[in-house]
C-alpha positions in Angstrom: 58.2 193.7 69.3 56.1 193.7 72.7 53.8 196.4 73.4 55.6 197.4 76.4 58.9 197.8 74.2 56.8 200.0 71.6 55.0 202.2 73.9 58.4 202.7 75.7 60.0 203.5 72.1 57.2 205.9 71.3 57.0 208.0 74.7 60.9 208.1 74.3 60.5 209.7 70.8 57.7 212.3 72.3 60.1 213.2 75.0 63.1 213.5 72.8 61.1 216.0 70.9 59.9 217.9 74.0 63.4 218.0 75.2 64.6 219.7 72.0 61.7 222.1 72.2 60.6 223.0 75.8 63.9 224.7 77.1 63.7 227.1 74.0 60.0 227.8 73.5 59.8 230.7 75.7 63.0 232.2 74.1 61.4 231.5 70.7 58.2 233.6 71.7 60.3 236.2 72.9 62.3 236.5 69.5 58.8 236.6 67.9 58.2 239.6 69.9 55.8 238.3 72.8 56.5 240.2 76.1 56.7 238.0 79.3 53.0 238.6 80.0 52.2 237.4 76.5 54.3 234.3 76.7 52.4 233.7 80.1 49.0 234.0 78.3 50.3 231.7 75.2 51.7 228.9 77.6 48.4 229.3 79.3 46.2 228.9 76.4 48.0 225.7 75.6 47.6 224.3 78.9 43.9 225.5 79.0 43.2 223.5 75.8 44.9 220.3 77.0 42.9 220.9 80.3 39.6 220.9 78.4 40.6 218.0 76.2 42.0 215.5 78.5 38.8 214.4 79.9 37.1 214.4 76.8 39.8 212.1 75.1 39.7 209.7 78.0 35.9 209.5 78.1 36.0 208.8 74.0 38.5 206.0 74.5 36.2 204.5 77.2 33.3 205.0 75.1 34.7 203.2 72.0 36.8 200.7 73.9 40.0 201.9 72.1 43.0 203.8 72.9 45.0 203.7 69.6 43.1 205.7 67.2 43.3 208.7 69.5 46.8 208.1 70.3 47.7 208.0 66.6 45.6 211.3 66.1 47.5 213.2 68.7 50.8 212.2 67.6 50.3 213.2 63.9 48.6 216.4 65.4 51.7 217.2 67.3 53.8 216.9 64.1 51.7 219.1 62.3 51.8 221.7 65.3 55.5 221.8 65.4 55.9 222.0 61.4 53.6 225.0 61.4 55.1 226.6 64.6 58.5 226.5 63.1 57.3 228.7 60.3 55.1 231.4 62.1 55.7 234.8 61.3 54.8 236.3 64.7 53.7 235.4 68.2 50.1 235.9 67.5 50.0 233.0 65.0 52.2 230.9 67.2 49.4 231.6 69.9 46.9 229.8 67.5 49.3 226.9 66.8 49.9 226.2 70.4 46.2 226.0 71.1 45.8 223.2 68.5 49.0 221.5 69.9 47.4 221.4 73.4 44.3 219.4 71.9 46.9 217.0 70.1 49.1 216.8 73.2 46.1 215.7 75.3 45.1 213.2 72.5 48.5 211.3 73.2 48.9 211.8 76.8 45.7 210.5 78.3 45.2 207.4 76.0 48.8 206.4 76.3 48.6 206.4 80.2 45.2 204.6 79.9 46.9 202.0 77.7 49.9 201.5 80.1 47.2 200.8 82.8 45.7 198.3 80.6 48.7 196.5 80.0 50.1 196.4 83.7 46.7 195.6 85.0 47.4 191.9 85.4 50.9 192.3 86.4 52.9 192.8 89.7 55.4 195.4 90.2 53.5 198.0 88.6 55.6 200.9 90.2 58.9 199.5 88.8 57.4 198.8 85.4 56.0 202.4 85.2 59.4 203.8 86.5 61.4 202.3 83.7 58.7 203.4 81.1 58.4 207.0 82.3 62.2 206.9 83.3 63.4 206.1 79.8 61.3 208.9 78.7 63.2 211.3 80.8 66.5 210.0 79.6 65.5 210.8 75.7 64.3 214.2 77.0 67.8 214.7 78.6 69.3 213.9 75.1 67.1 216.3 73.2 67.9 219.2 76.1 71.5 218.4 76.0 71.7 218.7 71.8 68.6 221.3 71.5 70.6 224.4 72.6 73.7 223.5 70.5 71.4 223.0 67.5 69.5 226.4 68.3 72.9 228.2 68.5 74.4 226.7 65.5 71.1 227.0 63.1 68.1 228.5 64.6 65.3 227.6 67.2 62.9 227.1 64.1 65.1 224.1 62.9 64.9 222.6 66.2 61.3 222.9 65.8 61.2 221.3 62.5 63.3 218.3 63.7 60.7 218.0 66.4 58.0 217.7 63.9 59.7 214.9 62.1 60.1 213.2 65.4 56.5 213.1 66.3 55.5 211.8 62.8 58.0 208.7 63.2 56.5 208.1 66.7 53.0 208.0 64.9 54.4 205.3 62.5 55.5 203.1 65.5 52.1 203.7 66.9 50.5 201.7 63.9 52.2 198.3 65.5 50.6 198.8 68.9 48.2 196.1 70.0 45.5 197.0 72.3 44.3 195.0 75.4 40.8 193.9 75.5 39.0 193.4 78.7 38.8 189.7 78.2 42.7 189.4 78.3 42.7 191.2 81.8 43.4 189.1 84.9 43.5 189.9 88.6 46.9 191.3 89.6 48.6 189.0 92.3 48.4 190.8 95.8 51.9 190.6 97.2 53.8 192.5 99.6 55.6 194.2 96.9 52.4 195.2 95.1 49.9 196.8 97.2 46.2 196.3 95.9 44.6 199.3 94.5 41.2 200.2 94.8 39.4 198.6 91.9 36.0 199.3 92.2 34.7 200.8 88.9 32.6 203.5 90.5 35.5 204.8 92.6 36.9 208.3 91.5 40.7 209.2 92.2 40.9 210.4 95.7 40.5 214.3 96.0 43.7 214.8 97.8 45.7 213.0 95.2 44.3 215.2 92.5 44.7 218.3 94.9 48.5 217.4 95.5 49.2 216.7 91.7 47.3 220.2 90.8 49.7 222.0 93.3 52.8 220.2 92.6 52.3 220.8 88.6 51.3 224.5 89.4 54.6 225.0 91.2 56.6 223.1 88.4 54.7 224.8 85.6 55.2 228.3 87.0 59.0 227.8 87.7 59.7 225.8 84.4 58.0 228.3 82.1 60.2 231.1 83.0 63.2 229.2 84.0 65.1 229.6 80.7 64.5 233.2 80.6 65.6 233.4 84.3 68.9 231.6 83.1 69.4 233.9 80.2 69.1 237.1 82.6 71.7 235.7 84.5 73.9 235.5 81.5 73.7 231.8 80.6 74.1 230.8 77.0 71.3 228.6 75.3 73.7 225.8 75.2 74.1 226.1 78.9 70.6 226.4 79.6 69.4 223.6 77.8 72.4 221.3 79.2 71.4 222.4 82.9 67.8 221.2 82.1 69.0 218.2 80.3 71.0 217.4 83.7 67.9 217.4 85.8 66.1 215.0 83.1 69.2 212.7 83.2 68.8 212.5 86.9 65.0 211.4 86.4 65.7 208.1 84.8 67.3 206.5 87.9 65.1 208.5 90.3 61.9 207.0 88.6 63.2 203.5 88.7 64.0 203.7 92.5 60.8 205.6 93.1 58.7 202.9 91.2 60.5 200.1 93.2 60.0 201.9 96.6 56.5 202.7 95.7 55.8 198.9 95.2 57.3 198.2 98.6 56.1 201.1 100.9 53.2 202.4 98.9 52.5 205.4 96.7 51.8 208.1 99.0 54.9 208.3 100.6 56.8 208.6 97.2 54.5 211.5 96.4 55.2 213.2 99.5 58.8 213.1 99.0 58.4 214.5 95.5 56.5 217.7 97.2 59.2 218.0 99.9 62.1 218.0 97.2 60.5 220.3 94.9 60.1 222.7 97.7 63.7 222.6 98.3 64.5 223.0 94.6 62.5 226.2 94.4 64.1 227.6 97.7 67.4 226.7 95.8 66.5 228.8 92.7 65.6 232.0 95.2 69.1 231.8 96.9 71.9 229.6 94.9 71.3 229.8 91.3 74.1 232.1 90.8 76.7 229.8 92.2 77.3 227.2 89.5 78.2 224.1 91.7 75.1 225.0 93.8 73.0 225.1 90.8 74.4 221.6 89.6 73.4 220.3 92.9 69.9 222.0 92.8 69.3 220.3 89.1 70.1 217.0 90.5 67.5 217.4 93.2 65.1 218.7 91.0 65.5 215.3 89.0 64.6 213.2 92.0 61.8 215.6 92.9 60.3 215.1 89.3 61.0 211.5 89.2 59.2 210.9 92.6 56.3 212.7 91.8 55.7 211.6 88.1 56.2 207.7 88.1 54.3 207.6 91.3 51.4 209.7 90.2 51.0 207.9 86.8 51.2 204.6 88.6 48.5 205.7 91.2 46.2 207.1 88.5 46.5 204.0 86.1 45.8 201.4 88.3 43.0 202.8 90.2 39.6 201.4 89.0 38.5 199.0 86.4 39.7 199.1 82.5 36.3 200.2 81.6 36.8 203.4 83.6 40.5 203.8 83.0 40.5 206.2 80.4 38.3 208.7 82.2 40.5 208.2 85.4 43.6 208.9 83.3 41.7 212.0 81.9 40.8 213.2 85.4 44.4 212.8 86.4 45.7 214.8 83.4 43.1 217.4 83.8 44.2 218.2 87.4 47.8 218.5 86.2 46.7 220.4 83.6 44.8 222.8 85.8 47.8 223.0 87.8 50.0 223.7 84.6 47.4 226.3 83.6 47.7 228.0 86.8 51.6 227.6 86.9 52.0 229.3 83.3 49.4 232.0 84.0 51.5 232.9 87.1 54.9 232.4 85.7 55.3 235.3 83.4 52.7 237.6 85.1 54.8 237.5 88.5 58.0 238.1 86.7 56.6 241.1 84.8 55.4 242.6 87.8 57.6 241.6 90.8 60.7 239.7 89.2 62.1 236.1 89.3 62.7 235.8 93.0 58.9 236.5 93.7 58.1 233.8 91.3 60.3 231.0 92.8 58.9 232.1 96.4 55.6 231.4 95.0 56.6 228.1 93.5 58.1 226.9 96.8 54.8 227.6 98.8 53.0 225.6 96.1 55.1 222.9 96.3 54.9 222.8 100.2 51.1 222.8 100.0 51.5 219.8 97.6 53.4 217.9 100.1 50.9 218.7 102.9 48.2 217.3 100.4 50.2 214.0 100.0 50.8 213.7 103.7 47.1 213.8 104.4 46.6 211.4 101.3 49.0 209.0 103.2 47.1 209.4 106.6 43.6 209.0 104.9 44.8 205.6 103.1 46.5 204.4 106.3 43.2 204.7 108.1 41.3 203.0 105.3 43.6 200.2 105.4 43.4 199.9 109.3 39.4 199.9 108.8 39.5 197.1 106.3 41.6 195.0 108.4 39.1 195.4 111.2 36.3 194.5 108.8 38.2 191.4 107.7 38.8 190.4 111.3 
């Protein structure tokens, strides 16, 4: 089995587990006795731990020249975390388990992105390949979200978390068969119209505007998503309806990521990042105004899928192709750290704003953050255009 198929299968299993658990986790914490503000603090602790771990894991993989051992440890760590999370007696112990889960999640996320970058470095159409890779994960997320609520309604949320633990262990087993890419195997990527050349100088860090835009986008998404199940619950939606609405958005992500990957190969990464910011702004405005109208809510969920797909697949491609293989772990770590900082800000804001001002105010803040990310990506697009023009002048 090829490395690409293995990594696609592994991320599919990971996102199947995330699909099962993420629409239910805040409801589970509430059942354990946590207030909205405490839920926000628990989610913030998870994000903070991942934030502090991302660059560290990337640095370790660059230092030892290997991604696989850290990847394997992360998946096993998440399996252990979810096994314990399904059996905690109260929210305080769940808090500690989620901190450990944050370390394990970072140990999976950063090496897996760096390893994909290693594999795609000598290929064309990197955006398209990343779109299929990440899009398949969203499809599996949709499957998990679609059935997770039904399983929770029939049995319990703790049963769903136990299933997630088993899925992570299976993903770890398949990781044993992954082959790493050595620097000697890397060849120069062909420069064609469809595959714009990335900056490959090892000393260059990811652009600050890219990191800022990613942080703002993830803050908007994290704040809104952390309280979205509770928002739907307050409007009278059942767990099955909540998870299936979430699953609808994830189902749309697969074609949107494939389309975004193809488009970014043709017109560049920044325009697709910009589209992700604009669409996310529209989604959060929709949550403020149309969420009680079921047909409108379905449409909002479809747009949310395209917003997430445009940002995520393009951001992953941009980060994974920037710099040499020797620096790719750190660049992946920096990218995940910026997104983790956004997630930290978002989850801290989410429950806190709801506790004090209510759900409407939360989604107004989310719309502002998403709009700010669109501005950052617009400036990134202009910056890259100027750099390209300057390079053409020098070449002439």
